[in-house]
C-alpha positions in Angstrom: 0.2 0.1 0.1 1.3 3.5 -0.9 1.5 5.9 1.9 -0.9 8.9 1.9 2.1 11.4 1.9 3.2 10.0 -1.3 0.0 10.1 -3.0 -0.7 13.8 -1.9 3.0 14.5 -3.1 1.9 13.1 -6.6 -1.1 15.1 -6.5 0.4 18.4 -5.5 1.8 19.2 -8.9 -0.6 21.1 -11.4 1.0 19.2 -14.5 0.4 15.7 -12.9 -3.2 16.7 -12.1 -3.7 17.8 -15.6 -2.2 14.4 -16.7 -4.6 12.5 -14.4 -7.3 14.6 -15.9 -6.3 13.4 -19.4 -6.1 9.9 -18.5 -9.7 9.9 -16.9 -10.6 10.3 -20.5 -8.7 7.0 -21.5 -5.3 5.5 -22.0 -2.4 7.7 -23.5 1.1 7.3 -24.3 3.9 9.5 -23.2 3.9 11.1 -26.6 0.1 11.7 -26.5 0.7 13.2 -23.2 3.6 15.4 -24.5 1.7 17.0 -27.2 -0.6 18.4 -24.9 1.8 20.3 -22.5 4.4 23.0 -23.1 7.4 20.7 -21.7 9.5 18.2 -23.0 8.7 14.5 -23.4 11.4 13.5 -20.7 9.7 15.9 -18.3 6.4 14.2 -18.9 8.2 10.7 -18.5 9.4 12.2 -14.9 5.8 13.1 -14.1 4.6 9.8 -15.3 7.3 8.1 -13.0 6.0 9.9 -10.0 2.4 9.1 -10.7 3.2 5.4 -11.2 5.6 5.2 -8.0 2.6 6.6 -6.0 0.3 3.8 -7.7 -1.9 6.4 -9.5 -1.3 5.2 -12.9 -0.9 1.7 -14.4 1.2 1.1 -17.6 1.0 -1.8 -19.9 3.0 -2.9 -22.9 1.1 -3.0 -26.4 4.0 -3.7 -29.0 6.3 -0.6 -29.1 3.8 1.4 -27.4 3.5 2.0 -23.4 0.0 3.4 -22.6 -0.9 4.6 -19.2 -4.2 4.6 -17.6 -5.6 5.7 -14.3 -5.7 3.4 -11.4 -8.8 4.1 -9.5 -8.2 1.8 -6.6 -5.1 4.0 -5.8 -7.7 6.7 -4.6 -9.3 4.4 -2.0 -6.9 5.2 0.8 -7.5 9.0 0.1 -11.2 8.6 0.1 -11.1 6.7 3.3 -8.7 9.3 4.9 -11.2 12.2 3.8 -14.2 10.3 5.1 -12.5 9.7 8.6 -11.5 13.5 8.5 -15.1 14.4 7.8 -16.4 12.1 10.4 -14.1 13.7 13.3 -14.9 17.1 11.9 -18.7 16.6 12.1 -18.5 15.2 15.6 -16.5 18.2 16.6 -19.1 20.5 15.2 -22.0 18.5 16.8 -20.3 18.9 20.2 -19.8 22.6 19.5 -23.4 23.0 18.5 -24.5 21.3 21.7 -22.4 23.3 23.7 -23.6 26.6 22.0 -27.4 25.5 22.5 -27.0 25.2 26.3 -28.5 28.1 28.1 -26.1 30.9 28.9 -24.6 30.4 32.4 -24.3 33.7 34.2 -21.0 34.2 36.0 -20.9 37.0 38.6 -17.6 38.5 39.7 -17.0 38.2 43.5 -18.0 40.8 45.8 -15.5 43.3 46.7 
């Protein structure tokens, strides 16, 4: 299993996000992707390596082509983490709402 920091680091770059958005439409080769960006093919390959190491994409061999595609299962740990974070935050807000809903307690200063 890939650690969340590795996944988030891979997702933190705008070019890698754009690559993932393109791959959401279907498989693409390095050359297909390089044609979409104002960076070199080797730079695209480095971005793909980061995405591959994070488990966000899969590569396969098709003759001389090496198409990439999304690995949707790689986002399951992110979804679980976000769901847990939402659960904890909702519980915290519910406690705060309950506290704020209590009648105000008057505090008196000691007589001097």
